[in-house]
Each structure stands twice: as C-alpha cells, then as structure tokens.
NUNU-552868 format. One record per residue (C-alpha): x, z, y; residue number from 1; residue in three letters. Coordinates in steps of 0.02 Angstrom, whole numbers, always signed. Layout:
REM NUNU-552868
+--------+--------+--------+-----+------+
:      x :      z :      y : seq : type :
+--------+--------+--------+-----+------+
:      X :      Z :      Y : NUM :  ALA :
...
+--------+--------+--------+-----+------+
***
This chain:
REM NUNU-552868
+--------+--------+--------+-----+------+
:      x :      z :      y : seq : type :
+--------+--------+--------+-----+------+
:  +2401 :  +3305 :  -1063 :   1 :  MET :
:  +2481 :  +3265 :  -1230 :   2 :  PHE :
:  +2397 :  +3411 :  -1320 :   3 :  SER :
:  +2229 :  +3370 :  -1241 :   4 :  LEU :
:  +2217 :  +3182 :  -1268 :   5 :  PHE :
:  +2327 :  +3148 :  -1419 :   6 :  PHE :
:  +2220 :  +3229 :  -1558 :   7 :  PRO :
:  +2059 :  +3128 :  -1526 :   8 :  PRO :
:  +2156 :  +2967 :  -1505 :   9 :  GLN :
:  +2256 :  +3000 :  -1662 :  10 :  ALA :
:  +2094 :  +3023 :  -1761 :  11 :  ILE :
:  +2019 :  +2861 :  -1696 :  12 :  VAL :
:  +2178 :  +2761 :  -1722 :  13 :  TYR :
:  +2203 :  +2833 :  -1897 :  14 :  THR :
:  +2028 :  +2781 :  -1948 :  15 :  LEU :
:  +2061 :  +2605 :  -1886 :  16 :  LEU :
:  +2245 :  +2580 :  -1930 :  17 :  MET :
:  +2279 :  +2703 :  -2070 :  18 :  GLY :
:  +2444 :  +2797 :  -2067 :  19 :  PRO :
:  +2507 :  +2689 :  -1924 :  20 :  LEU :
:  +2369 :  +2757 :  -1815 :  21 :  GLY :
:  +2478 :  +2904 :  -1763 :  22 :  VAL :
:  +2606 :  +2783 :  -1690 :  23 :  ILE :
:  +2469 :  +2682 :  -1607 :  24 :  GLY :
:  +2393 :  +2838 :  -1529 :  25 :  ALA :
:  +2563 :  +2894 :  -1468 :  26 :  TRP :
:  +2597 :  +2726 :  -1385 :  27 :  TYR :
:  +2422 :  +2722 :  -1310 :  28 :  SER :
:  +2447 :  +2895 :  -1235 :  29 :  LEU :
:  +2616 :  +2844 :  -1164 :  30 :  ILE :
:  +2535 :  +2690 :  -1087 :  31 :  SER :
:  +2401 :  +2796 :  -1007 :  32 :  GLN :
:  +2530 :  +2913 :   -934 :  33 :  ALA :
:  +2626 :  +2761 :   -872 :  34 :  SER :
:  +2468 :  +2698 :   -787 :  35 :  THR :
:  +2445 :  +2864 :   -698 :  36 :  LEU :
:  +2626 :  +2865 :   -639 :  37 :  SER :
:  +2612 :  +2686 :   -578 :  38 :  ILE :
:  +2455 :  +2732 :   -482 :  39 :  PHE :
:  +2540 :  +2879 :   -397 :  40 :  VAL :
:  +2694 :  +2775 :   -354 :  41 :  VAL :
:  +2586 :  +2633 :   -288 :  42 :  THR :
:  +2494 :  +2751 :   -172 :  43 :  ILE :
:  +2645 :  +2848 :   -110 :  44 :  SER :
:  +2804 :  +2743 :   -121 :  45 :  LEU :
:  +2762 :  +2560 :   -145 :  46 :  MET :
:  +2708 :  +2524 :    +36 :  47 :  PRO :
:  +2878 :  +2581 :    +99 :  48 :  HIS :
:  +2970 :  +2488 :    -41 :  49 :  ILE :
:  +2873 :  +2330 :     -3 :  50 :  GLN :
:  +2909 :  +2343 :   +183 :  51 :  ARG :
:  +3097 :  +2365 :   +158 :  52 :  VAL :
:  +3110 :  +2232 :    +22 :  53 :  ALA :
:  +3008 :  +2101 :   +114 :  54 :  TYR :
:  +3097 :  +2128 :   +280 :  55 :  ASP :
:  +3269 :  +2119 :   +198 :  56 :  ALA :
:  +3235 :  +1966 :    +90 :  57 :  ILE :
:  +3140 :  +1868 :   +222 :  58 :  LEU :
:  +3278 :  +1903 :   +349 :  59 :  SER :
:  +3413 :  +1854 :   +225 :  60 :  ARG :
:  +3324 :  +1691 :   +181 :  61 :  GLU :
:  +3314 :  +1634 :   +363 :  62 :  CYS :
:  +3133 :  +1681 :   +389 :  63 :  ALA :
:  +3161 :  +1798 :   +536 :  64 :  ASN :
:  +3016 :  +1722 :   +629 :  65 :  ASP :
:  +2893 :  +1794 :   +503 :  66 :  VAL :
:  +2965 :  +1969 :   +517 :  67 :  VAL :
:  +2972 :  +1956 :   +706 :  68 :  LEU :
:  +2791 :  +1901 :   +720 :  69 :  MET :
:  +2738 :  +2044 :   +609 :  70 :  GLY :
:  +2832 :  +2172 :   +712 :  71 :  LYS :
:  +2761 :  +2102 :   +872 :  72 :  LEU :
:  +2585 :  +2114 :   +804 :  73 :  ARG :
:  +2618 :  +2291 :   +746 :  74 :  ARG :
:  +2675 :  +2349 :   +917 :  75 :  TYR :
:  +2542 :  +2254 :  +1010 :  76 :  ARG :
:  +2412 :  +2368 :  +1085 :  77 :  LYS :
:  +2237 :  +2338 :  +1023 :  78 :  LEU :
:  +2075 :  +2406 :  +1092 :  79 :  PRO :
:  +2010 :  +2566 :  +1013 :  80 :  ILE :
:  +1855 :  +2477 :   +950 :  81 :  ARG :
:  +1959 :  +2347 :   +856 :  82 :  VAL :
:  +2073 :  +2478 :   +782 :  83 :  ARG :
:  +1926 :  +2582 :   +724 :  84 :  ALA :
:  +1846 :  +2432 :   +641 :  85 :  ARG :
:  +2008 :  +2386 :   +552 :  86 :  GLU :
:  +2030 :  +2565 :   +493 :  87 :  TYR :
:  +1854 :  +2569 :   +421 :  88 :  LEU :
:  +1884 :  +2405 :   +331 :  89 :  LYS :
:  +2046 :  +2471 :   +255 :  90 :  ALA :
:  +1970 :  +2631 :   +185 :  91 :  ILE :
:  +1927 :  +2557 :    +13 :  92 :  PRO :
:  +2105 :  +2493 :     -6 :  93 :  ASP :
:  +2206 :  +2645 :    +48 :  94 :  PHE :
:  +2099 :  +2796 :     +8 :  95 :  SER :
:  +2105 :  +2884 :   -159 :  96 :  ILE :
:  +1929 :  +2954 :   -151 :  97 :  PHE :
:  +1809 :  +2891 :   -205 :  98 :  PRO :
:  +1845 :  +2705 :   -227 :  99 :  PHE :
:  +2018 :  +2704 :   -306 : 100 :  SER :
:  +1984 :  +2860 :   -407 : 101 :  LEU :
:  +1826 :  +2785 :   -482 : 102 :  LEU :
:  +1919 :  +2626 :   -527 : 103 :  LYS :
:  +2060 :  +2726 :   -604 : 104 :  LEU :
:  +1940 :  +2827 :   -711 : 105 :  LEU :
:  +1854 :  +2669 :   -773 : 106 :  VAL :
:  +2016 :  +2585 :   -823 : 107 :  PHE :
:  +2080 :  +2747 :   -897 : 108 :  PHE :
:  +1926 :  +2755 :  -1008 : 109 :  GLY :
:  +1946 :  +2574 :  -1061 : 110 :  ILE :
:  +2123 :  +2615 :  -1116 : 111 :  TYR :
:  +2047 :  +2723 :  -1255 : 112 :  PHE :
:  +1978 :  +2568 :  -1341 : 113 :  ILE :
:  +2101 :  +2527 :  -1480 : 114 :  PRO :
:  +2194 :  +2361 :  -1475 : 115 :  PHE :
:  +2083 :  +2272 :  -1349 : 116 :  VAL :
:  +2080 :  +2410 :  -1217 : 117 :  GLY :
:  +2250 :  +2375 :  -1138 : 118 :  PRO :
:  +2216 :  +2187 :  -1147 : 119 :  ILE :
:  +2051 :  +2207 :  -1053 : 120 :  ILE :
:  +2134 :  +2312 :   -919 : 121 :  VAL :
:  +2276 :  +2186 :   -905 : 122 :  LEU :
:  +2153 :  +2043 :   -884 : 123 :  PHE :
:  +2048 :  +2127 :   -749 : 124 :  PHE :
:  +2195 :  +2195 :   -651 : 125 :  GLN :
:  +2310 :  +2043 :   -659 : 126 :  SER :
:  +2235 :  +1942 :   -516 : 127 :  SER :
:  +2224 :  +2091 :   -398 : 128 :  LYS :
:  +2399 :  +2145 :   -446 : 129 :  ARG :
:  +2468 :  +1976 :   -396 : 130 :  GLY :
:  +2374 :  +1980 :   -232 : 131 :  LEU :
:  +2434 :  +2155 :   -190 : 132 :  LYS :
:  +2613 :  +2097 :   -217 : 133 :  ALA :
:  +2595 :  +1990 :    -61 : 134 :  HIS :
:  +2512 :  +2126 :    +44 : 135 :  ALA :
:  +2666 :  +2146 :   +154 : 136 :  ARG :
:  +2682 :  +1957 :   +175 : 137 :  TYR :
:  +2500 :  +1942 :   +227 : 138 :  PHE :
:  +2524 :  +2083 :   +352 : 139 :  LYS :
:  +2678 :  +2000 :   +426 : 140 :  LEU :
:  +2584 :  +1836 :   +443 : 141 :  LYS :
:  +2437 :  +1923 :   +525 : 142 :  GLY :
:  +2307 :  +1857 :   +402 : 143 :  PHE :
:  +2133 :  +1929 :   +411 : 144 :  SER :
:  +2034 :  +1989 :   +260 : 145 :  ARG :
:  +1937 :  +1826 :   +256 : 146 :  SER :
:  +2100 :  +1728 :   +256 : 147 :  ASP :
:  +2167 :  +1833 :   +113 : 148 :  ILE :
:  +2008 :  +1806 :    +13 : 149 :  ARG :
:  +2021 :  +1619 :    +41 : 150 :  THR :
:  +2204 :  +1618 :    -13 : 151 :  ILE :
:  +2160 :  +1721 :   -166 : 152 :  HIS :
:  +2020 :  +1602 :   -212 : 153 :  LYS :
:  +2128 :  +1447 :   -194 : 154 :  LEU :
:  +2278 :  +1521 :   -287 : 155 :  ASN :
:  +2192 :  +1630 :   -416 : 156 :  ARG :
:  +2284 :  +1555 :   -569 : 157 :  PRO :
:  +2455 :  +1583 :   -488 : 158 :  ALA :
:  +2414 :  +1763 :   -440 : 159 :  TYR :
:  +2341 :  +1796 :   -612 : 160 :  MET :
:  +2497 :  +1730 :   -697 : 161 :  GLY :
:  +2609 :  +1837 :   -589 : 162 :  TYR :
:  +2497 :  +1988 :   -617 : 163 :  GLY :
:  +2497 :  +1969 :   -806 : 164 :  VAL :
:  +2686 :  +1963 :   -814 : 165 :  VAL :
:  +2707 :  +2105 :   -688 : 166 :  ALA :
:  +2583 :  +2220 :   -774 : 167 :  LEU :
:  +2657 :  +2181 :   -944 : 168 :  TRP :
:  +2831 :  +2227 :   -884 : 169 :  LEU :
:  +2765 :  +2382 :   -798 : 170 :  GLU :
:  +2677 :  +2439 :   -957 : 171 :  SER :
:  +2841 :  +2485 :  -1041 : 172 :  PHE :
:  +2863 :  +2673 :  -1031 : 173 :  PRO :
:  +3014 :  +2750 :   -945 : 174 :  PHE :
:  +3074 :  +2586 :   -869 : 175 :  ILE :
:  +2914 :  +2536 :   -779 : 176 :  ASN :
:  +2978 :  +2598 :   -611 : 177 :  MET :
:  +3126 :  +2481 :   -622 : 178 :  PHE :
:  +3011 :  +2334 :   -657 : 179 :  PHE :
:  +2898 :  +2383 :   -513 : 180 :  MET :
:  +3046 :  +2365 :   -396 : 181 :  PHE :
:  +3103 :  +2199 :   -471 : 182 :  THR :
:  +2925 :  +2132 :   -467 : 183 :  ASN :
:  +2919 :  +2173 :   -282 : 184 :  THR :
:  +3080 :  +2077 :   -253 : 185 :  LEU :
:  +3009 :  +1931 :   -351 : 186 :  GLY :
:  +2852 :  +1930 :   -244 : 187 :  ALA :
:  +2960 :  +1929 :    -87 : 188 :  ALA :
:  +3059 :  +1780 :   -152 : 189 :  LEU :
:  +2894 :  +1695 :   -193 : 190 :  TRP :
:  +2842 :  +1722 :    -12 : 191 :  ALA :
:  +3006 :  +1642 :    +44 : 192 :  VAL :
:  +2967 :  +1489 :    -63 : 193 :  ASP :
:  +2794 :  +1479 :    +17 : 194 :  ILE :
:  +2871 :  +1485 :   +190 : 195 :  GLU :
:  +2997 :  +1350 :   +148 : 196 :  GLN :
:  +2861 :  +1238 :    +76 : 197 :  GLN :
:  +2754 :  +1262 :   +231 : 198 :  GLU :
:  +2902 :  +1219 :   +343 : 199 :  LYS :
:  +2942 :  +1066 :   +238 : 200 :  ALA :
:  +2763 :  +1006 :   +248 : 201 :  VAL :
:  +2759 :  +1035 :   +436 : 202 :  THR :
:  +2923 :   +941 :   +460 : 203 :  GLU :
:  +2862 :   +796 :   +352 : 204 :  ASN :
:  +2699 :   +785 :   +449 : 205 :  VAL :
:  +2793 :   +790 :   +614 : 206 :  ALA :
:  +2915 :   +656 :   +555 : 207 :  ALA :
:  +2773 :   +546 :   +494 : 208 :  ALA :
:  +2682 :   +567 :   +659 : 209 :  THR :
:  +2839 :   +525 :   +757 : 210 :  THR :
:  +2872 :   +372 :   +649 : 211 :  THR :
:  +2694 :   +311 :   +669 : 212 :  ALA :
:  +2703 :   +336 :   +858 : 213 :  THR :
:  +2869 :   +242 :   +870 : 214 :  ASP :
:  +2804 :   +100 :   +763 : 215 :  THR :
:  +2647 :    +85 :   +869 : 216 :  ASN :
:  +2748 :    +81 :  +1030 : 217 :  SER :
:  +2865 :    -52 :   +959 : 218 :  VAL :
:  +2718 :   -158 :   +908 : 219 :  ASN :
:  +2642 :   -142 :  +1079 : 220 :  GLN :
:  +2806 :   -189 :  +1165 : 221 :  GLN :
:  +2842 :   -334 :  +1048 : 222 :  GLY :
:  +2668 :   -408 :  +1055 : 223 :  LEU :
:  +2694 :   -578 :  +1132 : 224 :  VAL :
:  +2551 :   -698 :  +1162 : 225 :  ILE :
:  +2623 :   -873 :  +1168 : 226 :  PRO :
:  +2562 :   -984 :  +1308 : 227 :  VAL :
:  +2586 :  -1168 :  +1275 : 228 :  HIS :
:  +2603 :  -1270 :  +1434 : 229 :  ASN :
:  +2580 :  -1440 :  +1357 : 230 :  GLU :
:  +2534 :  -1587 :  +1465 : 231 :  PRO :
:  +2356 :  -1637 :  +1452 : 232 :  ALA :
:  +2371 :  -1818 :  +1398 : 233 :  THR :
:  +2190 :  -1846 :  +1357 : 234 :  ASN :
:  +2130 :  -1808 :  +1531 : 235 :  ILE :
:  +2119 :  -1964 :  +1637 : 236 :  PRO :
:  +2219 :  -1963 :  +1797 : 237 :  GLU :
:  +2120 :  -1953 :  +1955 : 238 :  ALA :
:  +2154 :  -2100 :  +2071 : 239 :  THR :
:  +2113 :  -2091 :  +2254 : 240 :  PRO :
:  +1966 :  -2195 :  +2303 : 241 :  LYS :
:  +1995 :  -2322 :  +2439 : 242 :  THR :
:  +1860 :  -2382 :  +2550 : 243 :  ALA :
:  +1851 :  -2572 :  +2545 : 244 :  THR :
:  +1772 :  -2664 :  +2687 : 245 :  ASN :
:  +1664 :  -2803 :  +2629 : 246 :  THR :
:  +1627 :  -2944 :  +2744 : 247 :  ILE :
+--------+--------+--------+-----+------+
***
C-alpha cells in the first residue's frame, strides 16, 4: 500500500507545500491506513466491545433495568415476518457490500485532497459517529429506527460535538485503537447521564403531580361556606288574628 499510494501523494503534496510535502504525504497515507483499520475494527470487534462496555458500565451505575429490558427483548420470540423485516432494514448498516464499501471508497478518495480532505471527512462523519456510539444503548432501550432518527434530529449538535472529538482522537496513528475503546466508555457514561436525567425528570414530575393532588384535596376538605344565622329583625312579627264580635 505504501509503495502504491505514496508516490502520487508525495508529488501532489510537494507541488502544494514544497519540501514539506513529503511529510504531508506520509501523514496523509498513515491517516488513510488508520481509517481502513478503524473500519475493519468497527465491523468486526466494536459491536462486542460496545456490548461488554455498555452492560458493565450501566450495571455499575445502577441502571440494571435498562440492561434487563434489553436482554428480555433480545430473548423474546418474534414472528418470522417481523424478524425478516428487521433484518432487511439492518442490511445497509451491517453489510460491507455494497453500501458501506461505497461509502468507504468515497471518503477514502476525499482523503486525497490536501489539507481540506481530512476536515471534510471529519465534518461529514462526526454526526453519524456520535450516533453510532449510542447504538448499544438504543438497542437496550428498544428504540425503533424512527425513534433513533428523531433523537438524532433533536440532539444533532451534541452528537456532532462528540463525533468530532472522537474522530479527531481516533485519527492519531498507532494509538487510535486505544481511543476507540475510551470513546466507547465515554459514550456509555453519557448514556448513564441520560438515564439519570430521565429518572430525575420523572421523579420531579411525579412529585409535582403528588403535591398538586394533595393541595387540591386539602383545598376541597378545608372549603367552608359560612352560614350566618342572624335573626331577621326587619321582618315584622306575625300576630294571630282574633275574631271580634261586633254588636
């Protein structure tokens, strides 16, 4: 790979950067090799790493209910028609040919653009990279594809920020595998924070509802309508009529 791709890149970088173009071409080639290795690891090892990391961290942070619900959904028997439909929907995400391979070739070609190539790839991949970091969490929660798209749309800046940092750390050659593992742990801790925030919001809503109900019941019990039994002084007293005999 080095002997095949380095000479043309060295020529292009030398024309643009001068003598430093050789160093730029070398770093660009290393980055491309790093991208290929990350792709292979993502396809082969990252699903298992994500499963182990998420289950361990969520269990440690007192979120066993999430893991339990995910395991129950996994072992639940679904009809063949539903499983076939889910499998067909998941083909673009898990298959290498032709979807992922085509995307890889496009980004690999963009990497050849000096200076701006890696930045363009980083920008386009950052949001999806952040969303894929929560793939295990979404599976444990049982979210559908439409739910995931809605979450991605509502939290695009957060996922893009996470993806930019993660891809930048994973772009360093030789140590990118270490950062892939630490980024997975960070995504799991982020999922724990989301769970804690959801529980806090639920508890606050329940407490507010209970308080409102108690206040309403107290008002209903303490509602006293005063009845004033004052003597009616302005009403003339009724005197019995006596029949007088007139002679």
